[in-house]
BAFI-3210 file (N, C-alpha, C; in Angstrom, 3 decimals, decimal comma, padded with zeros to 6 digits):
// residues 176
n [1|2|3|4|5|6|7|8|9|10|11|12|13|14|15|16|17|18|19|20|21|22|23|24|25|26|27|28|29|30|31|32|33|34|35|36|37|38|39|40|41|42|43|44|45|46|47|48|49|50|51|52|53|54|55|56|57|58|59|60|61|62|63|64|65|66|67|68|69|70|71|72|73|74|75|76|77|78|79|80|81|82|83|84|85|86|87|88|89|90|91|92|93|94|95|96|97|98|99|100|101|102|103|104|105|106|107|108|109|110|111|112|113|114|115|116|117|118|119|120|121|122|123|124|125|126|127|128|129|130|131|132|133|134|135|136|137|138|139|140|141|142|143|144|145|146|147|148|149|150|151|152|153|154|155|156|157|158|159|160|161|162|163|164|165|166|167|168|169|170|171|172|173|174|175|176]
n.u [041,591|038,349|036,454|033,335|030,526|027,363|025,002|021,604|021,126|022,732|021,493|019,930|021,884|023,431|021,579|021,234|023,851|024,219|022,170|023,038|025,457|024,866|022,680|022,922|023,362|024,828|026,776|028,058|028,857|030,856|032,682|031,223|028,463|025,005|023,196|022,527|021,364|019,514|016,870|015,413|015,254|017,834|017,771|016,192|015,662|013,745|013,724|016,381|016,385|014,382|015,503|017,852|016,718|015,342|017,218|019,274|022,303|023,161|024,876|025,659|028,554|030,352|032,469|034,543|036,437|037,263|036,107|033,761|033,406|032,711|030,649|032,173|032,003|030,241|029,126|027,222|026,940|026,230|025,605|025,206|025,367|027,153|029,752|029,712|029,377|027,384|028,061|027,122|025,683|027,929|029,644|031,297|031,786|031,007|032,709|035,016|036,000|038,504|040,583|041,544|040,003|037,933|039,239|040,355|038,056|036,809|038,689|038,476|035,797|035,935|037,698|036,162|034,035|035,505|036,558|034,353|033,885|033,532|034,429|034,208|033,271|030,439|028,841|026,606|026,527|025,420|025,390|026,148|027,924|030,788|033,269|033,160|032,938|035,436|037,044|036,451|037,396|040,125|040,581|040,496|038,094|035,976|034,170|031,260|029,601|027,010|023,878|021,438|018,064|017,126|015,195|012,737|009,990|009,777|009,862|011,204|013,852|014,580|013,972|014,156|015,991|016,684|016,267|017,859|019,002|020,608|021,914|025,186|026,758|029,569|032,481|034,777|037,412|038,341|041,159|042,083]
n.v [-031,337|-030,540|-031,158|-031,098|-030,533|-031,175|-028,790|-027,545|-026,518|-028,146|-030,587|-031,349|-031,588|-033,607|-035,771|-036,128|-036,876|-039,267|-040,890|-041,054|-042,399|-044,808|-045,903|-045,331|-045,746|-048,754|-049,272|-046,922|-045,765|-045,615|-048,327|-049,074|-049,260|-050,178|-050,731|-052,994|-054,606|-053,292|-051,184|-047,937|-044,935|-044,102|-042,313|-039,238|-035,666|-035,090|-037,433|-037,451|-035,032|-035,576|-037,804|-036,688|-034,863|-036,547|-038,232|-038,013|-036,332|-037,265|-036,771|-035,539|-035,703|-033,762|-033,834|-031,744|-030,171|-027,674|-025,223|-023,978|-025,517|-028,120|-030,914|-033,818|-036,092|-037,859|-038,792|-040,562|-040,260|-041,547|-041,559|-044,518|-045,543|-044,643|-045,368|-046,504|-045,831|-045,442|-045,814|-044,799|-044,591|-043,954|-042,272|-041,586|-039,425|-040,903|-040,557|-039,801|-041,802|-044,173|-042,458|-042,277|-040,765|-041,835|-043,275|-041,138|-039,696|-041,633|-041,918|-039,332|-039,400|-041,428|-040,191|-037,975|-039,222|-040,536|-038,354|-037,594|-039,476|-042,083|-045,480|-047,493|-048,193|-048,965|-050,586|-051,485|-053,701|-054,798|-058,227|-059,532|-057,883|-058,317|-057,152|-054,560|-055,094|-056,298|-054,061|-052,460|-054,201|-054,090|-051,622|-052,003|-052,903|-055,463|-058,418|-059,209|-061,364|-061,066|-061,013|-059,111|-058,457|-057,531|-054,673|-055,622|-054,611|-052,107|-049,333|-046,977|-047,449|-048,383|-050,638|-054,000|-056,010|-058,554|-061,678|-062,468|-060,751|-059,405|-057,850|-057,503|-056,882|-054,861|-054,024|-051,784|-051,233|-048,232|-046,057|-044,646]
n.w [-021,194|-020,017|-017,231|-015,690|-013,462|-014,777|-015,992|-015,952|-018,544|-020,049|-020,408|-022,704|-024,682|-023,535|-023,500|-026,274|-027,018|-025,528|-026,603|-029,282|-029,014|-027,615|-029,029|-031,693|-035,275|-035,818|-037,718|-038,055|-035,673|-032,628|-031,017|-028,794|-028,982|-028,399|-030,277|-031,817|-030,006|-028,387|-029,116|-029,871|-027,828|-025,451|-023,369|-022,236|-021,960|-019,971|-018,437|-017,471|-015,989|-014,056|-012,697|-011,646|-009,879|-008,118|-006,929|-004,416|-004,289|-006,749|-009,832|-013,099|-014,890|-017,210|-020,079|-021,848|-024,482|-023,812|-021,388|-022,560|-024,743|-027,219|-026,365|-025,309|-023,786|-021,131|-017,820|-015,423|-011,942|-008,743|-005,320|-003,493|-000,988|002,003|001,251|-001,291|-004,682|-007,592|-011,005|-014,161|-017,507|-018,982|-021,377|-024,416|-027,108|-030,189|-032,533|-031,335|-029,857|-028,932|-028,485|-026,005|-024,312|-022,834|-020,817|-019,410|-018,587|-017,021|-014,925|-013,820|-012,950|-011,008|-009,212|-008,465|-007,086|-005,053|-003,663|-002,326|-000,461|-001,419|-001,484|-003,152|-006,510|-008,392|-011,120|-013,812|-016,559|-019,729|-020,128|-022,535|-023,747|-024,216|-025,078|-024,049|-021,292|-020,918|-021,403|-019,166|-017,177|-017,684|-016,651|-013,980|-012,876|-011,558|-012,291|-010,566|-010,514|-009,870|-011,220|-012,895|-013,842|-017,197|-018,057|-019,535|-021,483|-020,346|-021,841|-021,382|-021,139|-023,545|-026,308|-026,222|-028,464|-028,438|-026,686|-024,620|-022,772|-019,938|-016,982|-015,576|-012,506|-011,959|-010,117|-008,453|-006,272|-004,730|-004,447|-001,336]
ca.u [040,170|037,641|035,372|032,568|029,165|026,410|023,981|020,311|021,201|023,502|020,758|019,547|023,109|023,795|020,638|021,560|025,114|023,996|021,382|023,838|026,506|024,313|021,677|023,126|023,604|026,001|027,813|028,695|029,230|031,983|032,615|030,454|027,025|024,074|022,164|022,122|020,736|018,429|016,462|014,755|016,159|018,441|017,347|015,729|015,874|012,825|014,202|017,590|015,983|013,651|016,418|018,733|015,924|014,897|018,312|020,129|023,741|023,464|025,370|026,196|029,775|030,565|033,841|034,645|037,831|037,464|034,868|032,613|033,572|031,791|030,527|032,912|031,625|029,502|028,989|026,302|027,446|025,188|025,926|024,225|025,479|028,278|031,029|029,531|028,746|027,016|028,513|026,322|025,546|029,279|029,550|032,251|031,287|031,469|033,833|036,181|036,435|039,857|041,556|041,832|039,140|037,180|040,116|040,489|036,783|036,594|039,538|037,864|034,585|036,373|038,255|035,038|033,345|036,422|036,664|033,111|033,787|033,365|035,516|033,967|032,383|029,651|028,145|026,022|026,782|024,721|026,347|026,631|028,864|032,081|034,361|033,040|033,295|036,894|037,630|036,342|038,307|041,482|040,620|040,456|036,778|035,843|032,824|030,828|028,761|025,630|023,121|020,209|017,226|016,931|013,813|011,870|008,664|009,864|010,457|012,043|015,240|014,756|013,222|015,097|015,957|017,091|015,592|018,863|019,695|020,620|023,036|026,073|027,371|031,023|032,895|036,190|037,822|039,035|042,254|041,599]
ca.v [-031,598|-029,867|-031,968|-030,326|-031,000|-030,693|-027,817|-027,754|-026,223|-029,203|-031,847|-031,716|-032,019|-034,901|-036,778|-036,382|-037,622|-040,624|-041,635|-041,336|-043,375|-046,096|-046,450|-044,886|-046,728|-049,525|-049,262|-045,606|-045,247|-046,260|-049,746|-049,338|-049,163|-051,262|-050,629|-054,312|-055,320|-052,501|-050,084|-046,815|-044,001|-044,501|-041,351|-037,947|-034,569|-035,207|-038,547|-036,979|-034,012|-036,228|-038,622|-035,801|-034,274|-037,588|-039,008|-037,110|-036,428|-037,707|-035,747|-035,893|-034,982|-033,584|-033,629|-030,871|-029,840|-026,424|-024,993|-023,655|-026,299|-029,177|-032,037|-035,000|-037,250|-037,628|-039,958|-040,420|-040,732|-041,482|-042,285|-045,544|-045,479|-043,789|-045,750|-047,083|-044,964|-046,071|-045,130|-045,244|-043,732|-043,544|-042,030|-040,768|-039,174|-042,020|-040,264|-039,463|-042,990|-044,662|-041,379|-042,349|-039,855|-042,653|-043,529|-039,889|-039,386|-042,626|-041,520|-038,138|-039,826|-042,145|-039,185|-037,187|-040,031|-040,770|-037,107|-037,464|-040,584|-043,403|-046,457|-048,469|-047,807|-050,101|-050,322|-052,663|-053,769|-055,912|-059,344|-059,946|-056,868|-058,830|-056,219|-053,457|-055,631|-056,461|-052,724|-052,081|-055,058|-053,534|-050,397|-052,385|-053,365|-056,914|-058,976|-059,684|-062,547|-060,690|-060,742|-058,345|-058,589|-056,416|-054,200|-055,886|-054,008|-050,725|-048,662|-045,838|-047,886|-048,907|-051,827|-055,113|-056,674|-059,928|-062,170|-063,005|-059,631|-059,188|-057,036|-058,001|-055,822|-054,777|-053,135|-051,433|-050,577|-046,976|-045,649|-043,609]
ca.w [-021,125|-018,939|-016,675|-014,713|-013,177|-015,773|-015,611|-016,607|-019,972|-020,709|-020,457|-024,073|-025,360|-022,945|-024,002|-027,685|-027,060|-025,015|-027,584|-030,475|-028,701|-027,213|-029,931|-033,064|-036,330|-035,402|-038,746|-038,101|-034,356|-031,968|-030,695|-027,579|-029,223|-028,067|-031,308|-032,308|-028,895|-027,812|-029,972|-029,212|-027,164|-024,180|-022,344|-022,734|-021,014|-018,839|-017,615|-016,775|-015,017|-012,967|-011,910|-010,873|-008,796|-007,185|-006,340|-003,652|-004,527|-008,112|-010,751|-014,403|-015,220|-018,641|-020,539|-023,023|-024,772|-023,055|-020,625|-023,403|-025,967|-027,607|-025,439|-025,758|-022,994|-019,895|-016,950|-014,293|-010,653|-007,726|-004,089|-003,113|000,469|002,387|000,640|-002,622|-005,673|-008,854|-012,213|-015,293|-018,678|-019,353|-022,823|-025,154|-028,462|-031,011|-033,422|-030,516|-029,133|-029,231|-028,260|-024,581|-023,553|-021,886|-019,661|-018,655|-017,941|-015,971|-013,783|-013,217|-012,244|-009,807|-008,292|-007,966|-006,070|-003,932|-002,909|-001,570|000,478|-002,035|-001,395|-004,210|-007,610|-008,891|-012,374|-014,439|-017,997|-020,364|-020,099|-023,850|-024,243|-023,767|-025,352|-023,096|-019,975|-020,917|-021,288|-017,750|-016,398|-017,849|-015,833|-012,574|-012,439|-011,481|-012,391|-009,253|-010,660|-009,577|-012,433|-012,687|-015,038|-018,123|-017,875|-020,689|-021,393|-019,868|-022,992|-020,988|-021,261|-024,877|-026,696|-026,404|-029,762|-028,153|-025,484|-023,692|-022,140|-018,494|-016,550|-014,527|-011,724|-011,895|-009,015|-008,320|-005,028|-005,001|-003,564|-000,393]
c.u [039,579|036,463|034,671|031,196|028,219|025,433|022,697|020,422|022,029|022,676|020,348|020,755|023,570|022,888|020,954|022,840|024,912|023,221|022,202|024,882|025,946|023,442|021,825|023,347|024,907|027,092|028,572|029,150|030,389|031,698|031,726|028,950|026,256|023,026|021,690|021,398|019,481|018,135|015,805|015,759|016,683|017,984|016,735|015,879|014,995|013,271|015,443|017,221|015,299|014,591|017,381|017,978|015,576|016,031|019,335|021,605|024,119|023,909|025,668|027,453|029,880|032,051|033,786|036,115|038,243|036,138|033,628|032,619|032,505|031,814|031,203|032,491|030,831|029,448|028,058|026,996|026,368|025,622|024,820|024,220|026,741|029,559|030,922|028,788|028,478|027,493|027,700|026,334|026,894|029,358|030,706|031,700|031,858|032,667|035,105|036,676|037,777|040,898|041,910|041,032|038,346|037,983|040,198|039,195|036,483|037,429|038,954|036,623|034,953|036,931|037,154|034,336|034,231|036,544|035,426|032,837|033,637|034,624|035,409|033,020|031,713|028,969|027,478|026,242|025,996|025,732|026,885|027,607|030,281|033,224|034,342|033,409|034,806|037,588|037,584|037,262|039,743|041,656|040,456|039,109|036,736|034,381|032,448|030,079|027,298|024,938|021,803|019,384|017,233|015,470|012,951|010,506|008,655|010,606|011,248|013,515|015,544|013,955|014,224|014,892|016,380|016,380|016,558|019,616|019,524|021,856|023,897|026,667|028,887|031,356|034,396|036,403|038,626|040,160|041,737|042,213]
c.v [-030,929|-030,736|-031,138|-030,971|-030,364|-029,709|-028,143|-027,548|-027,250|-030,455|-032,273|-032,237|-033,385|-036,003|-037,127|-037,204|-039,066|-041,453|-041,973|-042,411|-044,753|-046,717|-045,999|-046,043|-047,461|-049,571|-047,945|-045,080|-046,036|-047,696|-050,064|-049,313|-050,407|-051,420|-051,975|-055,121|-054,637|-051,345|-048,977|-045,908|-044,569|-043,600|-040,140|-036,919|-034,728|-036,306|-038,124|-035,997|-034,655|-037,053|-037,773|-035,200|-035,300|-038,249|-038,079|-037,371|-036,861|-036,524|-036,383|-035,060|-034,890|-033,388|-032,821|-030,582|-028,526|-026,104|-024,714|-024,461|-027,352|-030,318|-033,265|-036,257|-036,844|-038,926|-039,598|-040,973|-040,531|-042,230|-043,279|-045,739|-044,685|-044,111|-046,318|-046,101|-045,771|-045,194|-045,677|-044,239|-043,161|-043,460|-041,165|-040,623|-040,230|-041,721|-039,875|-040,662|-043,444|-043,548|-041,255|-041,354|-040,623|-042,939|-042,291|-039,558|-040,373|-042,295|-040,309|-038,512|-040,544|-041,171|-038,335|-037,952|-040,244|-039,526|-036,868|-038,689|-041,971|-044,241|-047,476|-047,865|-049,080|-049,674|-051,600|-052,554|-054,959|-057,041|-059,748|-058,935|-057,189|-057,844|-055,045|-053,918|-055,799|-055,107|-052,263|-052,937|-054,558|-052,245|-050,719|-052,836|-054,882|-057,307|-059,535|-061,007|-062,265|-060,290|-060,075|-058,405|-057,331|-055,971|-054,366|-055,254|-052,584|-049,919|-047,408|-046,176|-048,444|-050,176|-052,936|-055,755|-058,131|-060,369|-062,715|-061,908|-059,649|-058,370|-057,819|-056,795|-055,970|-053,805|-052,896|-050,776|-049,331|-046,754|-044,576|-042,252]
c.w [-019,887|-018,500|-015,612|-014,508|-014,190|-015,163|-016,365|-018,120|-020,742|-021,005|-021,866|-024,844|-024,841|-023,482|-025,456|-027,811|-026,634|-026,029|-028,823|-030,200|-028,386|-028,298|-031,370|-034,014|-036,053|-036,463|-038,774|-036,755|-033,781|-031,568|-029,503|-027,779|-028,763|-029,162|-031,832|-031,238|-028,375|-028,759|-029,171|-028,531|-025,857|-023,050|-023,028|-021,619|-019,777|-017,879|-016,817|-015,671|-013,806|-012,096|-011,091|-009,688|-007,719|-006,408|-005,700|-003,934|-005,926|-008,962|-012,105|-014,576|-016,732|-018,916|-021,830|-023,276|-024,096|-022,377|-021,477|-024,701|-026,176|-026,597|-026,034|-025,017|-021,773|-019,102|-015,793|-013,054|-009,603|-006,474|-003,759|-001,601|000,767|001,636|-000,770|-003,521|-006,925|-010,000|-013,382|-016,419|-019,135|-020,876|-023,310|-026,566|-029,407|-031,905|-032,663|-029,710|-029,698|-029,179|-026,781|-023,736|-022,508|-020,636|-018,775|-017,917|-016,821|-014,729|-013,066|-012,404|-010,945|-008,776|-007,668|-006,840|-004,844|-003,051|-002,034|-000,715|-000,111|-001,840|-002,530|-005,245|-008,111|-010,186|-012,835|-015,946|-018,545|-020,585|-021,459|-024,458|-023,756|-023,945|-024,371|-021,684|-019,871|-020,771|-019,828|-016,877|-016,517|-017,050|-014,350|-012,036|-012,474|-011,619|-011,025|-009,341|-010,362|-010,878|-012,082|-013,961|-015,905|-017,999|-019,136|-020,455|-020,869|-020,928|-022,643|-021,155|-022,638|-025,087|-026,993|-027,768|-029,656|-026,884|-024,441|-022,941|-020,626|-018,177|-015,572|-013,821|-011,763|-010,782|-009,053|-006,982|-005,392|-004,003|-002,624|-000,671]
res [m|h|v|s|v|a|r|e|l|d|l|a|e|i|a|a|l|v|n|s|a|f|r|g|d|s|s|r|v|g|w|t|t|e|a|d|m|v|g|g|q|r|t|d|v|e|f|l|r|a|n|l|a|e|r|s|g|a|v|l|l|t|m|r|d|r|p|d|g|e|l|l|g|c|v|w|l|e|p|r|d|a|e|v|w|y|l|g|m|f|t|i|r|p|d|m|q|s|r|r|l|g|r|a|l|l|r|e|a|e|s|y|a|a|a|r|g|a|r|r|i|r|m|t|v|i|t|v|r|d|e|l|i|a|w|y|e|r|r|g|y|s|r|t|g|e|l|l|p|f|p|y|g|d|d|r|f|g|v|a|l|r|d|d|l|e|f|e|a|l|e|k|e|l|e|p]
***
């Protein structure tokens, strides 16, 4: 697998992948979909471009089978302070899930952040996504107990289909 920092020309492909994985038809996509909880799009090219420009040090990593190959996965990384990085928008192509690509991309993302001084990775996951939280716990992440509100009414993040959504922060200490 080939993992690299996304380029401007990758943004449309990344947005399409993220939307298909997070919000695609739940009967046809991988096990990580949010389609039954949140409707609408998850992201778009303009949102990705603006966030990369506004957030110093933020990157999107892409995973392909070869440097010029098809996009298999992506992940957002952003330094929050000298030792803590945020990981988000972690996506593996739905028809490629359960092939251990997620494990590989997660390790690459953690290594990328650690090489730049991160001692800890932080993420947020919708609390009702028990299976996904359990997957991250098996990869060494711990629930912090810190709950954050879901952005109801902000359609840039999708349209909530339930009224019980909130996020929980998960963290993992990285090897130096």
